[in-house]
C-alpha positions in Angstrom: -5.7 0.8 31.8 -2.6 2.7 30.6 -2.1 3.6 26.8 1.5 4.4 25.3 2.4 7.8 24.9 3.0 7.2 21.3 -0.7 5.8 20.5 -2.7 9.0 21.2 -0.3 12.0 19.1 0.4 9.2 16.1 -1.9 10.2 13.2 -3.7 6.9 11.5 -1.8 5.8 8.5 -4.1 4.7 5.8 -4.2 1.4 5.0 -4.7 0.0 1.3 -4.9 -4.3 0.6 -2.8 -4.8 -2.4 -5.8 -7.2 -3.8 -7.8 -4.7 -3.9 -5.4 -2.4 -5.7 -5.3 -5.4 -8.1 -9.2 -6.1 -8.5 -7.5 -9.7 -7.3 -5.2 -9.7 -10.3 -1.5 -9.4 -9.8 -0.5 -5.7 -11.3 -2.0 -2.0 -10.6 -1.1 1.4 -12.2 -0.7 3.8 -9.6 -0.5 7.8 -10.7 1.2 10.3 -8.8 1.0 13.7 -10.5 2.1 13.0 -14.0 3.5 9.9 -13.5 2.4 6.3 -13.6 4.3 3.7 -11.4 3.2 -0.4 -11.5 2.8 -2.2 -8.7 3.2 -6.2 -8.6 2.2 -9.0 -6.9 5.0 -11.7 -7.1 4.7 -15.2 -6.9 6.3 -15.2 -3.5 3.4 -12.9 -2.2 5.9 -9.4 -2.2 5.3 -6.4 -3.6 7.4 -4.5 -6.2 6.8 -0.5 -7.0 8.6 0.2 -10.2 8.2 3.5 -12.7 
């Protein structure tokens, strides 16, 4: 079977479930260095990340 040339050379990107990050709720805090961000799942099922 032939594989796409990009399949072998593309590094794996970590994938995280938003539901896991929010522990089944609607919001989670995400820290980056000394900054804290708020991840929110909207009623429409979209994600919003705010500082």
